[in-house]
C-alpha positions as a Markdown table, in Angstrom:
| # | Residue | x | y | z |
|---|---|---|---|---|
| 1 | Unk | -49.2 | 11.2 | -43.1 |
| 2 | Unk | -48.9 | 13.4 | -40.0 |
| 3 | Unk | -50.4 | 16.9 | -40.3 |
| 4 | Unk | -48.9 | 20.0 | -38.9 |
| 5 | Unk | -50.9 | 22.8 | -37.3 |
| 6 | Unk | -50.4 | 26.0 | -35.4 |
| 7 | Unk | -51.2 | 27.1 | -31.8 |
| 8 | Unk | -52.2 | 30.7 | -31.3 |
| 9 | Unk | -49.1 | 31.5 | -29.1 |
| 10 | Unk | -50.7 | 34.4 | -27.1 |
| 11 | Unk | -53.9 | 35.3 | -25.3 |
| 12 | Unk | -55.1 | 38.1 | -27.5 |
| 13 | Unk | -56.7 | 41.2 | -26.1 |
| 14 | Unk | -57.5 | 42.6 | -29.5 |
| 15 | Unk | -58.6 | 40.5 | -32.5 |
| 16 | Unk | -55.9 | 41.9 | -34.8 |
| 17 | Unk | -53.2 | 40.2 | -32.6 |
| 18 | Unk | -54.6 | 36.8 | -33.7 |
| 19 | Unk | -55.1 | 37.5 | -37.4 |
| 20 | Unk | -51.5 | 37.0 | -38.6 |
| 21 | Unk | -51.6 | 33.4 | -37.2 |
| 22 | Unk | -54.8 | 32.7 | -39.0 |
| 23 | Unk | -53.2 | 34.0 | -42.2 |
| 24 | Unk | -50.2 | 31.7 | -41.6 |
| 25 | Unk | -52.6 | 28.7 | -41.5 |
| 26 | Unk | -54.3 | 29.9 | -44.7 |
| 27 | Unk | -51.1 | 30.5 | -46.7 |
| 28 | Unk | -49.0 | 27.5 | -45.6 |
| 29 | Unk | -49.4 | 23.8 | -45.3 |
| 30 | Unk | -50.8 | 24.0 | -41.8 |
| 31 | Unk | -54.0 | 22.0 | -41.2 |
| 32 | Unk | -55.7 | 24.3 | -38.6 |
| 33 | Unk | -55.3 | 27.0 | -36.0 |
| 34 | Unk | -55.6 | 25.9 | -32.4 |
| 35 | Unk | -56.2 | 27.8 | -29.1 |
| 36 | Unk | -56.3 | 26.5 | -25.6 |
| 37 | Unk | -58.6 | 27.8 | -22.8 |
| 38 | Unk | -58.2 | 31.6 | -22.5 |
| 39 | Unk | -59.5 | 33.6 | -19.6 |
| 40 | Unk | -59.2 | 37.1 | -21.3 |
| 41 | Unk | -60.7 | 36.8 | -24.8 |
| 42 | Unk | -62.9 | 33.7 | -25.1 |
| 43 | Unk | -61.6 | 31.4 | -27.8 |
| 44 | Unk | -64.9 | 30.8 | -29.5 |
| 45 | Unk | -65.4 | 34.6 | -29.9 |
| 46 | Unk | -61.8 | 34.9 | -31.2 |
| 47 | Unk | -62.3 | 32.4 | -34.0 |
| 48 | Unk | -65.7 | 33.8 | -34.9 |
| 49 | Unk | -64.2 | 37.3 | -35.0 |
| 50 | Unk | -61.4 | 36.1 | -37.3 |
| 51 | Unk | -64.0 | 34.6 | -39.6 |
| 52 | Unk | -65.8 | 37.9 | -39.7 |
| 53 | Unk | -62.6 | 39.6 | -40.6 |
| 54 | Unk | -62.2 | 37.3 | -43.6 |
| 55 | Unk | -59.8 | 34.7 | -42.0 |
| 56 | Unk | -61.8 | 31.5 | -42.2 |
| 57 | Unk | -59.7 | 28.5 | -41.4 |
| 58 | Unk | -60.2 | 25.1 | -39.7 |
| 59 | Unk | -59.9 | 25.5 | -36.0 |
| 60 | Unk | -59.3 | 23.4 | -32.9 |
| 61 | Unk | -59.9 | 24.0 | -29.2 |
| 62 | Unk | -57.2 | 22.2 | -27.1 |
| 63 | Unk | -58.7 | 22.2 | -24.6 |
| 64 | Unk | -61.6 | 24.2 | -23.1 |
| 65 | Unk | -62.4 | 23.4 | -19.5 |
| 66 | Unk | -65.6 | 21.6 | -18.6 |
| 67 | Unk | -66.5 | 23.5 | -15.4 |
| 68 | Unk | -66.9 | 26.7 | -17.5 |
| 69 | Unk | -69.8 | 25.6 | -19.5 |
| 70 | Unk | -72.7 | 23.1 | -19.6 |
| 71 | Unk | -72.5 | 20.4 | -22.3 |
| 72 | Unk | -75.3 | 21.9 | -24.2 |
| 73 | Unk | -73.6 | 25.3 | -24.3 |
| 74 | Unk | -70.3 | 23.5 | -25.3 |
| 75 | Unk | -72.0 | 21.8 | -28.3 |
| 76 | Unk | -73.8 | 25.0 | -29.3 |
| 77 | Unk | -70.6 | 27.1 | -29.2 |
| 78 | Unk | -68.5 | 24.6 | -31.1 |
| 79 | Unk | -71.1 | 24.3 | -33.9 |
| 80 | Unk | -71.4 | 28.1 | -34.0 |
| 81 | Unk | -67.7 | 28.3 | -34.8 |
| 82 | Unk | -68.2 | 25.7 | -37.6 |
| 83 | Unk | -71.1 | 27.7 | -39.0 |
| 84 | Unk | -69.2 | 31.1 | -38.8 |
| 85 | Unk | -66.0 | 29.8 | -40.3 |
| 86 | Unk | -67.5 | 27.3 | -42.8 |
| 87 | Unk | -64.7 | 25.0 | -41.8 |
| 88 | Unk | -64.4 | 21.9 | -39.6 |
| 89 | Unk | -63.8 | 22.2 | -35.9 |
| 90 | Unk | -62.1 | 20.0 | -33.3 |
| 91 | Unk | -63.7 | 20.8 | -29.9 |
| 92 | Unk | -61.5 | 19.5 | -27.2 |
| 93 | Unk | -62.5 | 19.3 | -23.5 |
| 94 | Unk | -60.9 | 18.6 | -20.2 |
| 95 | Unk | -61.9 | 18.7 | -16.5 |
| 96 | Unk | -59.0 | 21.0 | -15.4 |
| 97 | Unk | -57.2 | 20.6 | -12.1 |
| 98 | Unk | -59.1 | 19.8 | -8.9 |
| 99 | Unk | -58.3 | 23.2 | -7.6 |
| 100 | Unk | -59.8 | 24.9 | -10.7 |
| 101 | Unk | -62.9 | 22.6 | -10.4 |
| 102 | Unk | -63.4 | 23.6 | -6.8 |
| 103 | Unk | -63.0 | 27.3 | -7.5 |
| 104 | Unk | -65.6 | 27.3 | -10.3 |
| 105 | Unk | -68.1 | 24.7 | -9.0 |
| 106 | Unk | -67.6 | 24.8 | -5.3 |
| 107 | Unk | -66.2 | 21.3 | -5.1 |
| 108 | Unk | -64.0 | 19.2 | -7.5 |
| 109 | Unk | -65.6 | 16.4 | -9.5 |
| 110 | Unk | -66.1 | 13.3 | -7.3 |
| 111 | Unk | -65.1 | 11.1 | -10.3 |
| 112 | Unk | -63.4 | 13.1 | -13.0 |
| 113 | Unk | -63.3 | 10.3 | -15.5 |
| 114 | Unk | -67.0 | 9.7 | -15.1 |
| 115 | Unk | -67.7 | 13.4 | -15.5 |
| 116 | Unk | -65.6 | 13.5 | -18.7 |
| 117 | Unk | -67.4 | 10.5 | -20.0 |
| 118 | Unk | -70.8 | 12.0 | -19.4 |
| 119 | Unk | -69.7 | 15.4 | -20.9 |
| 120 | Unk | -68.1 | 14.1 | -24.1 |
| 121 | Unk | -70.9 | 11.6 | -24.7 |
| 122 | Unk | -73.5 | 14.4 | -24.4 |
| 123 | Unk | -71.7 | 16.8 | -26.6 |
| 124 | Unk | -71.2 | 14.2 | -29.3 |
| 125 | Unk | -74.9 | 13.2 | -29.2 |
| 126 | Unk | -76.0 | 16.9 | -29.5 |
| 127 | Unk | -73.7 | 17.5 | -32.4 |
| 128 | Unk | -75.1 | 14.4 | -34.1 |
| 129 | Unk | -78.6 | 15.9 | -33.9 |
| 130 | Unk | -79.8 | 13.5 | -31.2 |
| 131 | Unk | -82.2 | 14.3 | -28.4 |
| 132 | Unk | -79.8 | 13.8 | -25.5 |
| 133 | Unk | -81.3 | 12.6 | -22.2 |
| 134 | Unk | -78.5 | 12.7 | -19.7 |
| 135 | Unk | -79.1 | 11.2 | -16.3 |
| 136 | Unk | -75.7 | 10.8 | -14.8 |
| 137 | Unk | -74.5 | 11.9 | -11.4 |
| 138 | Unk | -72.7 | 14.9 | -12.9 |
| 139 | Unk | -75.0 | 16.1 | -15.7 |
| 140 | Unk | -78.8 | 15.7 | -15.8 |
| 141 | Unk | -80.7 | 17.4 | -18.7 |
| 142 | Unk | -82.7 | 16.8 | -21.8 |
| 143 | Unk | -81.9 | 18.7 | -25.0 |
| 144 | Unk | -81.4 | 18.9 | -28.7 |
| 145 | Unk | -79.7 | 21.4 | -30.9 |
| 146 | Unk | -81.8 | 23.2 | -33.5 |
| 147 | Unk | -81.1 | 21.6 | -36.9 |
| 148 | Unk | -78.5 | 23.3 | -39.0 |
| 149 | Unk | -76.2 | 22.1 | -41.8 |
| 150 | Unk | -72.7 | 22.8 | -40.5 |
| 151 | Unk | -69.2 | 21.5 | -41.1 |
| 152 | Unk | -68.1 | 18.5 | -39.0 |
| 153 | Unk | -67.3 | 19.1 | -35.4 |
| 154 | Unk | -65.1 | 16.4 | -33.9 |
| 155 | Unk | -65.1 | 16.0 | -30.1 |
| 156 | Unk | -61.7 | 15.6 | -28.4 |
| 157 | Unk | -60.6 | 14.8 | -24.9 |
| 158 | Unk | -57.5 | 16.2 | -23.2 |
| 159 | Unk | -55.2 | 13.3 | -22.2 |
| 160 | Unk | -52.2 | 13.2 | -20.0 |
| 161 | Unk | -52.4 | 9.8 | -18.3 |
| 162 | Unk | -53.5 | 6.2 | -19.1 |
| 163 | Unk | -57.0 | 6.4 | -17.4 |
| 164 | Unk | -58.1 | 9.4 | -19.5 |
| 165 | Unk | -56.4 | 7.8 | -22.6 |
| 166 | Unk | -58.5 | 4.6 | -22.2 |
| 167 | Unk | -61.6 | 6.8 | -21.8 |
| 168 | Unk | -60.7 | 8.8 | -25.0 |
| 169 | Unk | -60.3 | 5.5 | -26.8 |
| 170 | Unk | -63.9 | 4.6 | -25.8 |
| 171 | Unk | -65.8 | 7.9 | -26.4 |
| 172 | Unk | -63.7 | 10.6 | -28.2 |
| 173 | Unk | -63.1 | 11.4 | -31.8 |
| 174 | Unk | -59.7 | 13.0 | -31.0 |
| 175 | Unk | -57.0 | 12.5 | -28.3 |
| 176 | Unk | -55.3 | 15.8 | -27.4 |
| 177 | Unk | -52.0 | 15.9 | -25.5 |
| 178 | Unk | -49.9 | 18.7 | -24.2 |
| 179 | Unk | -46.2 | 18.5 | -23.2 |
| 180 | Unk | -46.1 | 14.7 | -23.5 |
| 181 | Unk | -42.8 | 13.2 | -24.6 |
| 182 | Unk | -42.9 | 11.1 | -27.8 |
| 183 | Unk | -41.7 | 8.0 | -26.1 |
| 184 | Unk | -44.4 | 8.3 | -23.4 |
| 185 | Unk | -47.0 | 8.7 | -26.1 |
| 186 | Unk | -45.7 | 5.7 | -28.0 |
| 187 | Unk | -45.3 | 3.4 | -25.0 |
| 188 | Unk | -48.1 | 4.5 | -22.6 |
| 189 | Unk | -50.8 | 6.7 | -24.1 |
| 190 | Unk | -51.3 | 5.1 | -27.5 |
| 191 | Unk | -51.6 | 1.6 | -26.1 |
| 192 | Unk | -54.1 | 2.8 | -23.5 |
| 193 | Unk | -56.2 | 4.5 | -26.3 |
| 194 | Unk | -56.2 | 1.3 | -28.2 |
| 195 | Unk | -57.2 | -0.6 | -25.1 |
| 196 | Unk | -60.2 | 1.7 | -24.6 |
| 197 | Unk | -61.2 | 1.5 | -28.2 |
| 198 | Unk | -61.1 | -2.3 | -28.1 |
| 199 | Unk | -63.1 | -2.3 | -24.9 |
| 200 | Unk | -65.8 | -0.2 | -26.6 |
| 201 | Unk | -65.8 | -2.3 | -29.7 |
| 202 | Unk | -64.7 | 0.5 | -31.9 |
| 203 | Unk | -63.3 | -0.5 | -35.3 |
| 204 | Unk | -61.1 | 2.6 | -35.7 |
| 205 | Unk | -59.0 | 4.6 | -33.2 |
| 206 | Unk | -59.4 | 8.3 | -32.4 |
| 207 | Unk | -57.0 | 10.6 | -34.1 |
| 208 | Unk | -54.1 | 11.7 | -31.8 |
| 209 | Unk | -53.1 | 15.3 | -31.7 |
| 210 | Unk | -49.9 | 16.4 | -29.8 |
| 211 | Unk | -49.3 | 20.0 | -28.8 |
| 212 | Unk | -45.5 | 20.3 | -29.0 |
| 213 | Unk | -43.7 | 23.4 | -27.6 |
| 214 | Unk | -40.9 | 24.4 | -29.9 |
| 215 | Unk | -38.5 | 27.3 | -30.6 |
| 216 | Unk | -35.4 | 27.9 | -32.5 |
| 217 | Unk | -32.0 | 29.0 | -31.2 |
| 218 | Unk | -30.9 | 31.9 | -33.4 |
| 219 | Unk | -28.5 | 34.8 | -33.5 |
| 220 | Unk | -29.9 | 37.8 | -31.7 |
| 221 | Unk | -31.8 | 35.7 | -29.2 |
| 222 | Unk | -29.7 | 35.9 | -26.1 |
| 223 | Unk | -30.2 | 33.1 | -23.7 |
| 224 | Unk | -32.8 | 31.3 | -25.8 |
| 225 | Unk | -31.7 | 27.8 | -24.8 |
| 226 | Unk | -34.3 | 25.1 | -25.0 |
| 227 | Unk | -34.5 | 24.9 | -21.2 |
| 228 | Unk | -35.2 | 28.6 | -20.9 |
| 229 | Unk | -37.8 | 28.5 | -23.6 |
| 230 | Unk | -39.4 | 25.4 | -22.0 |
| 231 | Unk | -39.8 | 27.4 | -18.7 |
| 232 | Unk | -41.0 | 30.6 | -20.5 |
| 233 | Unk | -43.8 | 28.8 | -22.3 |
| 234 | Unk | -44.8 | 26.1 | -19.8 |
| 235 | Unk | -43.9 | 27.2 | -16.3 |
| 236 | Unk | -47.4 | 26.8 | -15.0 |
| 237 | Unk | -47.8 | 23.4 | -16.5 |
| 238 | Unk | -44.5 | 22.2 | -15.2 |
| 239 | Unk | -45.6 | 23.0 | -11.6 |
| 240 | Unk | -49.1 | 21.6 | -11.8 |
| 241 | Unk | -49.5 | 18.3 | -9.9 |
| 242 | Unk | -51.2 | 16.4 | -12.8 |
| 243 | Unk | -48.5 | 17.5 | -15.2 |
| 244 | Unk | -45.8 | 16.6 | -12.8 |
| 245 | Unk | -47.3 | 13.2 | -12.4 |
| 246 | Unk | -47.4 | 12.7 | -16.1 |
| 247 | Unk | -43.8 | 13.9 | -16.6 |
| 248 | Unk | -42.6 | 11.6 | -13.8 |
| 249 | Unk | -44.2 | 8.7 | -15.5 |
| 250 | Unk | -42.5 | 9.8 | -18.7 |
| 251 | Unk | -39.1 | 9.6 | -17.1 |
| 252 | Unk | -38.6 | 13.3 | -16.0 |
| 253 | Unk | -36.9 | 13.6 | -12.6 |
| 254 | Unk | -39.4 | 15.8 | -10.8 |
| 255 | Unk | -38.2 | 15.0 | -7.3 |
| 256 | Unk | -36.2 | 18.2 | -6.6 |
| 257 | Unk | -39.1 | 20.4 | -7.0 |
| 258 | Unk | -36.9 | 22.9 | -9.0 |
| 259 | Unk | -38.5 | 24.2 | -12.2 |
| 260 | Unk | -35.1 | 24.3 | -13.9 |
| 261 | Unk | -34.6 | 20.5 | -13.3 |
| 262 | Unk | -38.1 | 19.8 | -14.7 |
| 263 | Unk | -37.4 | 21.9 | -17.7 |
| 264 | Unk | -34.1 | 20.0 | -18.3 |
| 265 | Unk | -36.0 | 16.7 | -18.2 |
| 266 | Unk | -38.7 | 18.1 | -20.5 |
| 267 | Unk | -36.0 | 18.9 | -23.1 |
| 268 | Unk | -34.1 | 15.6 | -22.6 |
| 269 | Unk | -37.2 | 13.5 | -23.1 |
| 270 | Unk | -38.1 | 15.4 | -26.3 |
| 271 | Unk | -41.3 | 17.1 | -24.9 |
| 272 | Unk | -39.8 | 20.4 | -26.1 |
| 273 | Unk | -38.4 | 20.6 | -29.6 |
| 274 | Unk | -35.5 | 23.1 | -29.5 |
| 275 | Unk | -32.2 | 23.9 | -31.0 |
| 276 | Unk | -31.4 | 24.8 | -34.6 |
| 277 | Unk | -33.9 | 24.0 | -37.4 |
| 278 | Unk | -32.5 | 20.6 | -38.0 |
| 279 | Unk | -32.7 | 19.7 | -34.4 |
| 280 | Unk | -36.3 | 20.9 | -34.1 |
| 281 | Unk | -37.3 | 19.0 | -37.1 |
| 282 | Unk | -35.6 | 15.9 | -35.7 |
| 283 | Unk | -37.6 | 16.3 | -32.5 |
| 284 | Unk | -40.8 | 16.6 | -34.4 |
| 285 | Unk | -40.1 | 13.6 | -36.5 |
| 286 | Unk | -40.0 | 11.6 | -33.2 |
| 287 | Unk | -43.7 | 12.4 | -32.7 |
| 288 | Unk | -44.4 | 11.3 | -36.2 |
| 289 | Unk | -42.6 | 8.0 | -35.6 |
| 290 | Unk | -44.5 | 7.6 | -32.3 |
| 291 | Unk | -47.8 | 7.5 | -34.3 |
| 292 | Unk | -49.2 | 11.0 | -33.8 |
| 293 | Unk | -51.7 | 12.1 | -36.5 |
| 294 | Unk | -51.4 | 15.8 | -36.0 |
| 295 | Unk | -48.6 | 17.9 | -34.4 |
| 296 | Unk | -49.5 | 21.4 | -33.2 |
| 297 | Unk | -46.5 | 23.8 | -33.1 |
| 298 | Unk | -46.6 | 25.8 | -29.9 |
| 299 | Unk | -44.3 | 28.8 | -30.0 |
| 300 | Unk | -45.7 | 30.5 | -26.9 |
| 301 | Unk | -42.2 | 30.9 | -25.4 |
| 302 | Unk | -40.8 | 32.6 | -28.4 |
| 303 | Unk | -43.8 | 34.9 | -28.5 |
| 304 | Unk | -43.4 | 35.8 | -24.9 |
| 305 | Unk | -39.7 | 36.5 | -25.0 |
| 306 | Unk | -39.2 | 37.9 | -28.4 |
| 307 | Unk | -42.6 | 39.0 | -29.8 |
| 308 | Unk | -45.1 | 38.1 | -32.5 |
| 309 | Unk | -42.8 | 38.6 | -35.5 |
| 310 | Unk | -40.2 | 36.2 | -34.1 |
| 311 | Unk | -42.9 | 33.6 | -33.3 |
| 312 | Unk | -44.3 | 33.9 | -36.8 |
| 313 | Unk | -40.8 | 33.5 | -38.2 |
| 314 | Unk | -40.2 | 30.3 | -36.3 |
| 315 | Unk | -43.5 | 28.9 | -37.3 |
| 316 | Unk | -42.9 | 29.7 | -41.0 |
| 317 | Unk | -39.5 | 28.1 | -41.0 |
| 318 | Unk | -40.6 | 25.0 | -39.2 |
| 319 | Unk | -43.7 | 24.5 | -41.3 |
| 320 | Unk | -41.7 | 24.9 | -44.5 |
| 321 | Unk | -39.2 | 22.3 | -43.3 |
| 322 | Unk | -41.6 | 19.7 | -42.1 |
| 323 | Unk | -44.2 | 20.0 | -45.0 |
| 324 | Unk | -41.7 | 20.3 | -47.9 |
| 325 | Unk | -42.0 | 17.3 | -50.3 |
């Protein structure tokens, strides 16, 4: 059965901005609270702070960017959140765009897939209590985490295209996607994951998590069409070369270079779940039918345009609809 989770739809500047969403996870059928990479208040500190405030819920990082931290630090931070919350963690990682890599490291990864393989393998080994001796071209170190009994930390890999999907099938516990249409997941990503798992001789597939932007059209929300919400919540992604490449593979016409045209394609392919509640639920069911194990509701656009209360309202209504018996 597909689980449903919640993405923190803002980058908090104060801890109390995040607490209502942790409460929503605690008091509904949501599986966990997720946050992507944030460059204001660091996600590990946010989740640890929420635990200190009494909001201890399962968490997911989808995804943090590899250039920002060494694999040892990544494993230590992820386990620290598991210890602080007393709940399981999904620690997702991704290399980021080549421009971001160059800005942080001075040059982009020469081989991003190889860098991701080394990174995820090292983090998994450290979390398993191993003494990791990494000797790859991207990471060379020897280390072991100090022993501590902590809830499980699964290691995920951000996936947009078949190459990373095959790698995730080989080495990751979890596949994490963002803005990927359900048909593309079914026809391209999941077969590539299965191919990678078979190549590695794995007997079970990684779990697949889809971050799905969503928002309701309601009275009082002037101009809240699905296309407008798609732009409000994902404009940066819909202009990034690696996302445009993925969307083009998924059938979105990206040739005009116009953000409005890309947004229309995102809605038409089901990568944005919009409309009234019945239409949103129908869009989410398409992800279930595609074989997704966990759907993360992303109401960033609603939060940006209409505020925290409206975002919480949408999340509550959608969760109630999709988790009702």
